[in-house]
C-alpha positions in Angstrom: -14.6 -25.1 -10.9 -18.1 -25.6 -8.9 -18.8 -21.8 -8.2 -17.8 -21.1 -11.5 -20.3 -23.2 -12.9 -22.8 -22.2 -10.4 -22.2 -18.6 -11.9 -22.2 -19.2 -15.2 -25.3 -21.2 -15.3 -27.3 -19.4 -12.2 -25.3 -16.2 -12.6 -26.8 -14.3 -9.9 -23.0 -14.3 -8.0 -21.2 -17.1 -8.6 -22.0 -19.3 -5.6 -23.7 -16.2 -3.3 -26.8 -17.3 -1.1 -29.8 -16.3 -2.2 -30.4 -12.9 -0.6 -33.6 -10.5 -0.3 -31.2 -7.4 -0.5 -29.3 -8.8 -3.4 -32.7 -9.4 -5.3 -33.9 -6.1 -4.8 -30.5 -4.2 -5.6 -30.6 -6.5 -8.8 -33.9 -4.5 -9.6 -32.0 -1.5 -9.1 -32.8 1.7 -6.7 -32.7 5.6 -7.6 -30.5 7.6 -5.7 -28.6 10.9 -5.0 -24.9 10.7 -6.1 -23.3 13.2 -4.0 -20.1 15.2 -5.0 -20.1 18.7 -3.1 -22.5 20.6 -1.7 -23.7 21.8 -4.9 -22.9 18.7 -7.1 -25.8 16.4 -6.3 -27.7 14.5 -9.1 -30.1 11.4 -9.3 -28.7 8.3 -10.4 -30.3 4.9 -11.2 -28.0 2.2 -9.7 -28.3 -1.9 -10.1 -26.2 -4.8 -9.1 -26.0 -6.9 -12.8 -27.1 -10.2 -12.8 -24.0 -11.5 -12.3 -23.8 -10.1 -8.5 -20.1 -8.5 -9.0 -20.6 -5.4 -10.6 -22.7 -2.3 -10.5 -24.2 -0.3 -13.4 -25.7 3.1 -13.3 -27.6 5.1 -15.7 -29.5 8.6 -15.4 -32.8 6.9 -15.1 -34.6 3.6 -15.1 -34.2 2.2 -18.4 -31.5 4.5 -19.6 -28.2 3.8 -20.9 -26.5 2.2 -18.3 -22.2 2.1 -17.8 -20.2 0.5 -15.6 -20.0 2.3 -12.1 -17.5 -0.4 -10.4 -16.8 -3.9 -9.6 -17.2 -5.7 -6.0 -13.7 -6.6 -6.0 -12.8 -2.6 -6.1 -14.6 -1.6 -2.5 -13.0 -2.1 0.7 -15.6 -1.0 2.7 -19.0 0.3 3.2 -19.7 3.3 5.7 -22.6 4.6 7.2 -23.7 8.5 6.4 -22.6 9.9 10.1 -19.1 8.8 8.7 -18.9 10.6 5.9 -17.4 14.3 6.1 -19.4 15.3 2.9 -22.8 13.9 3.9 -22.4 15.2 7.3 -22.2 18.7 5.8 -25.2 18.1 4.2 -26.9 16.6 7.1 -30.0 19.4 7.3 -30.7 18.5 3.6 -30.4 15.0 3.8 -31.1 12.4 7.0 -27.9 11.3 7.3 -29.5 7.6 8.1 -30.6 7.4 4.5 -26.8 8.3 3.3 -23.9 6.0 3.0 -20.6 5.9 1.7 -18.4 3.0 -0.9 -14.9 3.2 -0.1 -12.9 1.6 -2.9 -9.2 0.2 -2.5 -6.3 2.3 -3.3 -6.9 6.4 -4.4 -9.9 6.2 -6.0 -12.5 8.8 -4.4 -15.1 7.8 -2.1 -18.8 7.5 -3.6 -21.4 9.1 -1.4 -25.1 8.3 -2.0 -28.3 9.2 -0.6 -31.1 6.8 -0.8 -34.9 7.5 -0.9 -35.4 5.9 2.6 -33.9 4.6 5.5 -34.5 1.3 4.2 -33.3 1.4 1.2 -30.2 2.6 2.0 -29.7 -0.4 4.5 -30.2 -2.5 1.5 -27.6 -1.4 -0.3 -25.4 -1.0 2.8 -25.9 -4.7 3.7 -26.0 -5.9 0.7 -22.5 -4.3 -0.6 -21.0 -5.2 2.5 -22.3 -8.8 2.3 -20.6 -9.1 -1.3 -17.6 -7.7 -0.3 -16.9 -10.0 2.7 -18.0 -12.7 -0.1 -15.1 -11.8 -2.1 -12.9 -11.4 0.7 -13.0 -14.3 1.9 -12.7 -16.4 -1.5 -9.8 -18.8 -2.0 -7.2 -18.8 -4.8 -9.4 -21.2 -6.7 -12.5 -19.4 -6.0 -10.9 -16.1 -7.1 -9.7 -17.7 -10.5 -13.3 -19.0 -10.8 -14.8 -15.7 -10.4 -12.2 -13.8 -12.8 -13.1 -16.5 -15.4 -17.0 -15.8 -14.6 -16.4 -12.0 -15.4 -14.6 -12.7 -18.5 -17.2 -15.2 -19.5 -19.7 -12.4 -18.6 -17.6 -9.9 -21.0 -17.2 -12.2 -23.9 -21.3 -13.4 -23.9 -22.2 -9.9 -26.0 -25.8 -11.2 -26.2 -25.9 -12.2 -22.6 -27.8 -15.9 -24.0 -25.2 -17.8 -21.4 -23.2 -19.6 -24.4 -20.5 -18.3 -26.6 -20.0 -18.8 -30.4 -16.6 -18.7 -31.9 -17.1 -15.3 -33.0 -17.5 -14.0 -29.5 -14.6 -16.3 -28.7 -12.5 -14.5 -31.2 -13.5 -11.0 -29.6 -12.7 -12.6 -26.2 -9.6 -13.4 -26.9 -8.3 -10.0 -28.0 -10.0 -9.1 -24.6 -7.5 -10.9 -22.8 -4.7 -10.1 -24.2 -4.0 -13.2 -26.7 -3.1 -13.1 -30.0 -3.3 -16.8 -31.7 -3.7 -18.2 -35.1 -7.8 -18.2 -36.2 -7.5 -21.9 -37.2 -5.7 -23.1 -33.9 -8.2 -21.4 -31.9 -11.2 -22.9 -33.8 -9.5 -26.6 -33.1 -9.6 -25.7 -29.4 -13.2 -24.3 -29.8 -14.3 -27.5 -31.5 -12.4 -29.9 -28.8 -14.1 -27.7 -26.2 -17.4 -28.1 -27.8 -18.3 -31.5 -26.9 -21.8 -31.0 -27.1 -21.1 -29.9 -31.0 -23.5 -27.2 -30.5 -21.4 -24.5 -32.1 -21.1 -23.0 -28.9 -19.3 -23.4 -25.5 -21.5 -23.2 -22.4 -20.3 -23.4 -18.6 -18.2 -26.4 -18.2 -17.2 -26.3 -22.0 -15.6 -22.7 -21.5 -13.5 -23.8 -18.4 -12.0 -26.6 -20.9 -11.1 -24.0 -23.4 -9.9 -21.9 -20.8 -7.4 -24.7 -19.4 -6.3 -25.3 -23.1 -5.5 -21.9 -23.4 -3.5 -21.6 -20.3 -1.2 -25.2 -20.3 2.3 -24.2 -18.7 4.5 -25.8 -20.9 7.4 -24.1 -18.7 6.0 -25.9 -15.3 5.3 -29.3 -17.4 9.0 -29.4 -18.3 9.9 -28.3 -14.5 7.7 -31.0 -13.1 8.6 -33.5 -15.2 12.4 -33.1 -14.5 11.9 -34.3 -10.9 8.9 -36.7 -11.6 10.4 -40.2 -12.5 7.1 -41.4 -14.2 6.1 -37.8 -15.8 2.5 -38.3 -13.7 3.1 -37.6 -10.2 5.8 -36.1 -7.7 6.5 -39.0 -4.9 6.7 -37.5 -1.5 10.8 -37.9 -1.9 10.9 -36.2 -5.2 9.1 -33.6 -4.0 11.4 -33.2 -1.1 14.5 -33.3 -3.7 12.7 -30.5 -5.3 11.9 -28.3 -2.2 15.7 -28.8 -1.0 17.5 -28.6 -4.6 15.5 -25.4 -6.0 13.5 -23.7 -3.6 16.4 -23.9 -0.8 13.9 -24.9 1.8 16.8 -27.2 3.8 15.9 -29.2 6.6 12.2 -28.3 6.9 11.9 -29.7 3.2 10.3 -33.0 4.9 7.9 -31.6 7.0 7.3 -28.9 4.4 6.5 -31.3 1.5 3.6 -33.3 3.4 2.1 -29.8 4.3 2.3 -28.8 0.8 0.9 -31.8 -0.3 -2.2 -31.6 2.1 -2.5 -28.0 1.1 -2.4 -28.3 -2.9 -3.1 -31.8 -4.3 -6.4 -31.7 -5.3 -7.3 -35.4 -5.3 -8.0 -37.6 -2.0 -6.1 -40.2 -3.1 -3.0 -38.3 -4.0 -3.1 -36.8 -0.5 -3.5 -40.4 1.2 -0.7 -41.6 -0.7 1.4 -38.6 -0.3 2.2 -37.6 -3.9 1.5 -34.3 -5.9 -0.2 -34.2 -9.7 0.9 -31.9 -11.9 -2.2 -29.9 -10.9 -1.1 -30.0 -7.3 2.2 -29.1 -8.4 1.2 -25.8 -10.5 -1.1 -24.8 -7.4 1.4 -24.8 -5.2 3.8 -22.7 -7.7 0.9 -20.1 -7.5 0.2 -20.0 -4.0 1.5 -17.7 -1.3 3.2 -20.8 -0.6 5.3 -20.6 -3.9 5.1 -16.8 -3.7 8.4 -14.4 -4.1 7.8 -13.1 -0.7 9.1 -14.8 2.2 5.9 -15.9 4.1 8.1 -15.8 7.4 8.6 -12.6 7.1 4.7 -11.9 6.7 3.7 -11.6 10.8 5.3 -9.8 13.1 8.8 -11.2 13.0 11.3 -8.3 13.9 12.0 -7.8 17.7 9.7 -4.6 18.7 11.7 -4.1 21.9 14.1 -1.6 20.7 14.2 2.2 20.7 11.8 3.8 18.5 15.0 5.2 16.9 16.4 1.8 15.8 13.2 1.4 13.6 12.2 2.6 10.1 8.7 4.4 10.7 6.2 4.6 7.8 5.3 8.4 7.6 3.0 10.8 5.7 3.7 14.3 4.4 0.7 16.6 4.7 -1.6 13.9 5.2 -4.8 15.9 5.1 -4.5 16.5 1.7 -5.8 14.3 -1.2 -4.5 15.9 -4.1 -2.3 18.9 -4.9 -0.3 21.0 -2.6 -1.9 24.2 -4.1 -5.6 24.1 -4.5 -6.1 20.5 -3.5 -8.7 19.2 -0.7 -8.0 18.6 2.7 -9.9 15.7 4.0 -10.3 13.7 6.8 -10.0 10.6 4.4 -6.1 11.1 4.0 -5.7 10.4 7.5 -7.8 7.3 7.5 -6.2 5.9 4.3 -3.1 6.6 5.4 -3.5 4.7 8.6 -5.2 1.7 7.3 -2.2 1.2 4.7 0.1 1.0 8.1 1.3 4.6 8.2 2.7 5.4 11.9 3.4 9.2 11.4 0.9 11.8 10.3 1.2 15.2 9.8 -1.3 18.1 11.3 -1.1 21.4 9.8 -2.9 23.6 12.2 -4.1 27.2 11.7 -6.6 29.4 13.8 -10.1 28.8 12.3 -13.6 30.2 12.9 -15.8 30.2 16.3 -12.3 29.4 18.2 -12.1 26.5 16.5 -8.4 25.3 15.0 -8.7 24.0 11.2 -6.3 21.8 9.3 -5.0 23.1 6.0 -2.2 23.7 4.1 -1.2 27.2 5.2 -1.2 30.6 2.5 -2.5 28.0 -0.3 -6.3 27.6 -1.5 -6.4 24.3 0.2 -9.8 23.4 1.8 -10.0 23.2 5.6 -11.5 20.9 8.1 -11.7 21.3 11.8 -8.8 19.9 13.6 -11.3 17.9 16.3 -12.7 16.1 13.0 -9.0 14.9 12.2 -8.5 14.1 16.1 -11.7 11.7 16.1 -10.9 9.8 12.8 -7.1 9.3 14.0 -8.8 8.1 17.2 -11.1 5.7 15.6 -8.5 4.7 12.7 -5.2 4.8 14.8 -5.1 0.7 15.5 -7.1 -0.9 13.0 -4.1 -2.1 10.4 -1.7 -2.2 13.5 -1.1 -2.1 17.0 2.2 0.0 17.4 2.2 3.7 18.2 1.0 6.7 16.0 2.8 9.8 15.8 1.2 13.1 15.2 3.4 15.6 13.8 1.9 19.2 15.0 2.7 22.2 12.9 1.0 24.2 15.2 0.2 28.0 13.7 -2.3 28.8 16.3 -3.0 31.8 18.9 -2.6 30.7 22.6 -6.6 30.5 22.9 -6.8 28.0 20.3 -4.1 26.2 21.2 -5.6 25.6 24.6 -8.4 23.8 22.2 -6.1 21.9 20.6 -4.6 20.5 24.0 -8.4 20.1 24.9 -9.7 17.9 21.8 -6.3 15.6 22.1 -7.2 14.9 25.7 -10.9 14.7 25.5 -11.1 12.7 22.2 -8.2 10.5 22.5 -8.7 9.7 26.4 -6.3 6.3 27.5 -4.9 6.6 23.7 -2.9 9.7 24.0 0.3 9.6 25.9 1.0 12.4 28.2 3.7 11.3 30.4 6.5 9.1 30.5 5.6 5.5 30.3 6.5 5.0 34.4 6.5 8.5 35.5 10.2 8.1 35.7 13.0 10.1 33.8 14.4 7.6 30.9 17.7 7.1 29.5 16.6 6.3 26.3 13.2 6.2 24.0 10.6 3.7 24.5 10.0 0.8 22.3 6.9 0.2 20.0 6.1 -3.0 22.3 6.0 -0.3 25.1 4.3 1.8 23.3 1.3 -0.3 21.7 -1.7 1.6 21.4 -0.6 4.7 22.3 -0.7 7.9 20.1 2.3 10.4 20.6 2.5 14.2 20.0 5.3 15.4 18.2 5.9 19.5 18.7 7.6 22.1 20.2 8.0 22.0 24.1 8.5 24.8 27.0 10.7 22.9 29.0 12.8 19.7 29.2 11.4 16.3 30.3 13.7 16.4 33.4 11.9 19.7 34.3 8.5 18.5 33.5 9.1 15.6 35.9 9.9 17.9 38.4 7.7 17.7 41.4 7.5 21.3 41.4 3.9 22.0 40.3 3.7 25.7 40.6 2.3 27.4 36.9 5.3 28.7 35.4 5.0 32.5 35.4 4.8 34.3 32.0 8.0 36.2 32.3 9.8 32.6 33.1 8.8 31.4 29.9 10.9 34.2 28.3 14.5 33.7 27.1 15.9 30.3 26.4 12.4 28.9 27.1 10.3 30.7 25.1 9.1 28.6 22.3 9.1 31.0 19.2 6.1 29.7 16.5 7.5 31.6 13.6 5.4 32.4 10.6 6.7 29.8 8.0 7.2 31.1 4.3 4.1 29.6 1.9 6.1 26.0 1.2 8.2 24.4 4.3 11.5 24.0 2.2 14.2 25.9 1.1 14.1 29.7 3.0 12.5 32.2 0.3 13.4 35.8 0.0 11.0 37.6 1.8 9.8 41.3 1.0 11.0 43.9 3.6 7.6 44.1 4.7 7.2 40.3 5.1 10.5 40.4 7.1 9.0 42.6 9.9 5.8 40.8 9.9 7.6 37.9 10.5 9.8 39.2 13.5 6.4 40.5 14.7 4.6 37.1 14.7 6.0 35.3 17.9 3.3 33.4 19.9 4.4 31.9 23.4 3.3 28.2 23.1 0.5 27.0 25.6 1.4 25.2 28.4 -1.7 22.5 28.4 -0.3 21.7 24.5 3.3 21.8 25.5 3.0 19.5 28.1 1.4 16.5 25.8 4.6 16.5 24.0 6.5 13.9 26.1 9.1 11.8 23.9 9.4 13.9 20.3 10.3 17.5 21.4 11.0 19.0 17.8 14.2 21.2 17.9 16.1 22.8 15.0 19.1 21.3 13.7 22.1 23.6 13.3 24.8 20.8 13.1 25.6 17.0 14.1 28.2 18.3 16.8 25.3 21.2 18.2 23.0 18.0 18.2 25.5 15.8 20.8 26.3 18.6 22.9 23.0 20.5 23.4 20.3 17.9 22.5 18.9 15.0 24.4 17.8 11.9 23.0 14.3 12.6 23.3 14.6 15.8 21.3 13.9 15.1 17.1 15.0 17.6 14.4 13.0 17.7 10.8 15.0 18.3 7.7 13.8 19.1 3.9 14.8 17.0 1.1 17.6 19.2 0.0 19.1 19.6 3.4 19.0 15.9 4.2 20.8 15.0 0.6 23.3 17.5 1.0 24.3 16.1 4.9 24.3 12.6 3.4 26.7 13.7 1.1 28.6 16.0 3.3 28.7 14.1 6.9 27.1 10.7 5.8 28.9 8.7 8.1 28.0 11.3 11.2 24.1 11.3 9.7 24.4 7.6 10.4 25.5 8.1 13.8 23.3 10.8 14.8 20.2 8.8 13.8 21.6 5.9 16.2 20.5 8.1 19.3 17.5 10.8 18.0 14.9 10.2 15.5 15.3 12.3 12.2 11.7 13.5 10.1 12.6 14.3 6.5 10.0 15.9 4.4 9.4 16.6 0.6 10.6 19.8 -0.5 8.2 22.9 -0.9 8.6 23.1 -4.9 6.5 19.7 -4.9 3.2 21.2 -5.1 2.5 18.5 -7.6 2.4 16.2 -4.3 5.0 14.4 -5.8 7.5 12.1 -4.1 11.2 12.0 -3.6 12.9 8.5 -3.5 12.7 7.8 0.1 15.5 4.9 -0.6 18.6 7.4 0.0 17.3 8.9 3.1 16.7 5.3 4.7 20.6 4.6 3.7 21.4 7.2 6.2 19.0 5.5 9.1 16.4 8.3 8.9 13.6 6.8 10.3 10.6 9.0 9.2 10.9 9.9 5.8 7.5 11.5 5.0 5.6 10.6 1.8 2.9 12.0 -0.2 0.7 9.3 0.2 -2.0 10.0 -2.0 0.3 10.1 -5.2 1.1 6.8 -6.7 4.3 5.9 -8.2 8.0 4.3 -8.0 8.5 6.2 -4.7 5.7 4.6 -3.3 6.0 1.2 -4.6 9.2 1.3 -2.6 7.4 2.7 0.8 4.9 -0.2 0.3 7.8 -2.5 -0.6 9.5 -1.9 2.5 6.9 -1.8 5.1 5.0 -4.8 3.5 7.1 -6.9 5.8 6.5 -7.4 9.9 2.5 -7.3 9.3 2.5 -4.1 7.6 2.6 -2.7 11.4 4.4 0.5 10.4 7.7 -0.2 12.1 10.7 -2.2 10.4 14.0 -2.7 12.3 16.8 -0.9 11.3 20.2 -2.9 10.1 22.6 -3.5 13.0 25.1 -1.2 11.3 22.7 1.6 11.5 21.9 1.1 14.8 25.6 0.7 16.1 26.3 4.4 17.9 30.1 3.5 16.7 29.0 2.4 13.0 31.9 3.7 10.2 28.9 3.0 8.1 28.7 5.7 5.0 25.9 5.8 2.7 27.8 7.1 0.1 30.9 5.3 0.2 29.7 2.0 1.9 32.0 -0.9 2.6 30.0 -4.2 2.8 29.3 -4.6 6.6 28.4 -8.4 5.3 29.4 -10.6 3.0 28.5 -9.0 -0.7 26.1 -11.1 -2.7 25.3 -12.3 -6.7 22.0 -12.1 -7.8 20.5 -14.1 -11.1 17.1 -13.9 -12.2 15.6 -15.9 -14.6 12.5 -14.1 -16.3 10.9 -17.2 -17.3 6.9 -16.4 -17.7 4.0 -14.3 -17.6 0.2 -15.0 -17.0 -2.9 -13.2 -17.8 -1.5 -9.8 -18.0 -4.1 -6.7 -18.3 -4.5 -4.4 -21.0 -2.8 -1.4 -20.4 -6.0 0.4 -21.9 -9.5 -1.1 -22.2 -10.6 0.8 -24.3 -8.7 -0.1 -27.2 -10.2 -3.5 -27.7 -7.6 -4.7 -30.6 -4.3 -3.7 -29.1 -2.7 -6.4 -27.2 0.1 -5.7 -25.3 4.1 -6.7 -25.9 5.5 -7.3 -22.5 8.9 -7.0 -21.1 10.0 -7.3 -17.6 12.2 -4.7 -16.0 14.3 -5.7 -12.8 15.0 -2.5 -10.6 17.3 -2.8 -7.3 17.2 0.1 -5.1 20.1 0.3 -2.0 23.2 2.1 -1.4 24.2 3.9 -4.8 26.8 1.4 -6.1 23.9 -1.2 -5.6 21.4 0.7 -7.4 20.9 -0.8 -10.9 18.3 -2.3 -13.4 18.0 -4.1 -16.2 15.5 -5.7 -18.6 14.6 -8.7 -21.2 13.2 -8.3 -24.4 10.0 -7.6 -25.3 7.4 -10.3 -26.4 5.2 -9.3 -29.3 1.2 -9.5 -29.3 0.9 -11.8 -26.1 0.0 -10.6 -22.7 -1.5 -13.8 -21.4 1.2 -16.5 -21.6 4.3 -14.6 -23.0 7.6 -16.7 -22.3 11.0 -15.1 -21.8 13.3 -17.2 -20.4 16.2 -14.8 -19.8 18.8 -14.3 -17.2 19.4 -11.2 -15.4 22.6 -10.8 -13.3 23.0 -8.2 -10.3 25.6 -7.6 -7.9 24.9 -6.0 -4.2 27.3 -4.9 -1.8 24.7 -4.3 1.1 21.7 -6.4 0.4 20.5 -5.4 3.9 19.2 -2.1 2.4 18.3 -3.2 -1.0 14.7 -3.2 -2.3 13.7 -5.0 -5.6 11.1 -3.7 -8.0 9.8 -6.0 -10.8 7.7 -4.0 -13.3 6.3 -5.0 -16.4 5.8 -2.9 -19.6 4.1 -2.6 -22.8 6.8 -1.7 -25.3 6.2 0.9 -27.5 8.5 2.0 -30.2 7.1 5.2 -30.5 6.7 6.4 -27.1 7.7 5.7 -23.9 6.8 2.2 -22.6 3.2 2.0 -20.7 3.4 0.6 -17.4 1.4 -2.9 -16.5 1.9 -3.9 -13.3 4.6 -4.0 -10.3 5.7 -5.5 -7.0 8.4 -4.0 -4.6 10.0 -6.3 -1.7 12.7 -6.2 0.8 16.0 -8.3 -0.4 15.9 -10.0 2.6 12.2 -11.3 2.7 12.7 -12.9 -1.1 12.7 -16.4 -1.3 14.9 -18.5 -3.7 13.6 -21.2 -6.3 11.0 -21.0 -8.8 8.4 -18.4 -7.6 5.6 -16.6 -9.0 5.3 -12.5 -8.4 1.7 -11.5 -8.0 1.3 -8.1 -9.6 -0.1 -5.1 -8.1 -1.4 -2.1 -10.2 -0.3 1.6 -9.7 -2.0 2.1 -6.7 -1.1 -0.9 -5.0 -4.2 -3.3 -5.7 -4.0 -7.0 -6.9 -4.0 -7.5 -10.8 -5.1 -11.4 -9.7 -4.3 -13.2 -11.4 -1.7 -11.9 -13.5 2.0 -12.9 -12.7 5.2 -13.5 -13.7 7.1 -16.9 -13.5 11.0 -16.3 -12.3 13.9 -18.4 -10.7 15.7 -16.9 -8.0 19.0 -17.8 -7.1 21.3 -16.2 -4.5 25.3 -16.5 -4.4 27.5 -15.4 -1.7 30.2 -13.0 -3.4 30.7 -11.0 -6.4 31.5 -13.2 -9.0 32.5 -10.3 -11.7 29.1 -9.4 -12.7 28.4 -6.1 -14.3 25.4 -4.5 -13.7 
């Protein structure tokens, strides 16, 4: 733990190189915090001596409070990249401004320094720290976590901890411990007999706190001498418990080399208890199968054979009525792997179309800013195609501006004709469409007509009748049809605009069409046409014609969107629509919760590229699968999960210093209706640090190919609803068997390192009379 000791003794930033920018940041600087055109206030920002947290005060020497931790920061952007600071460019030079972008859904922090030089100090210094934290290995992250706790526990900041400070720290760390036992551990660690703990002594104290009896027992079950695992003993463990099969021998050598701390152990091919624990806590011992982390699926099938990570009203970062519209919504969605974003476009001032939620008080952003953000961020996370779902409410003139901006700003990224200029017989694959942006929207003609060599411009009269694309004024919400007054009905009849040919021509493989019935679609529609369904319509179709919906989705794309009553930007459960093979199940990505956990869980696999290949029974045009009445297309399975223990669970409410969590673990299965189930352990009183459950939960699953598992840790509360502590969600097919750690995430999907739960997973073929 060398970096920790260095951090505890020398403080600034646990092993960070001495850097002039960091030294200036530790002195502190006065900067202007900007929230809006009217809210701009001076604040004094200072990097703390630990090099890992930034505090702020109203003035130098004023009462300071924490602003953010470096581990909270995703990146730092220059002022010219901030839509807020760009709007204030006449007031502040953009070169003096910068934006701190946080992980998850936390709002960005826009700051303006007093000079370009000061802005550069903070931008370069912060990015250096962010890169340092990002590149930490498992041990360094643990060291940093310990260093942070030492800083919090050392109340008088003298670099050592008295027993009183240690007692307070135990409460902060979620540990309820008998005072006599705590004092005994304290005295054992205090080798200098100074009555306080310094760097290395604190590390020893922590080690005595975190002894894992359950891991030691497991280790001793396979070790003949209780001191080490020989290569053969470790191979036995990997085969018998971890179900690693034939690769166990080669894997054992790799793992010893990777996790055994002693060089002599590596040379002798043996694994000590420390090495064994390191393996179990690493990515190799994670519940998520590492073979599912890179692109591992066939990416050469037609687009309609994939689930596609999709966003609803992407421009909103708040609610649907008064929320802020922001290009940040697009940046965040694209960076988290979303591949289908929605753009609601309306006539704006000065001939420039704007994006906002029509007929509401949501703010407006220029369409060209949205396109510029998409051009910049579309392929930062994934090379696979991005779909722009256009909701076009514009006049002919402003539609021409839409087409102009798409063509000029996106350039080569924009797909404006079929891949080879020929008429296709099926949709292209994600592989063929790498780094391409596709437009989904209304289209005047068929693709066949587009590809005819007649280059004559159609006259306006030709655009009437069947080829006329009516852009109807939608009701306030895009869900169920709402009652319109006679006056608004008349208005609706009048509001017809002919689709501009320039914009129509940019729609190639994703022509939006209205849905009437599955029979109508089969008879009249082509494979490159796509229908959208409100959640209520999609639910009713699944119930009434589930198998037809499955078959429909084998040859055509479907998009499902949240109902209009979800004005708070809440989400539906996407699982029931995936069960019917719906590819684009659009989510309000700005809203954390169970539903987004499922979405993140499904798309965690396949390099997070935003495309997941559907199971074969959802790709077969003659499929007999019915999501509401499933007959298992393959062999059903039984899942046994032994929930063993928890490690370093965070507090639910940091402000309640004396309160300690009473954790329980709930395991939830989401899939077809008969498979959906939940079970939970009992709670452990007053122990969030190393709770032990040792309870086994049992589930039966008919269609594992569609199942997702969600592990949730809750803080039991007999008076009210149990509080959320952390969760982790993953697809059934990506789950590893054996003894595994589940590394918990926050509501926002951010790592809660080192918080985890330790489980044993066993999957058996067939159903063994299990009641779920």
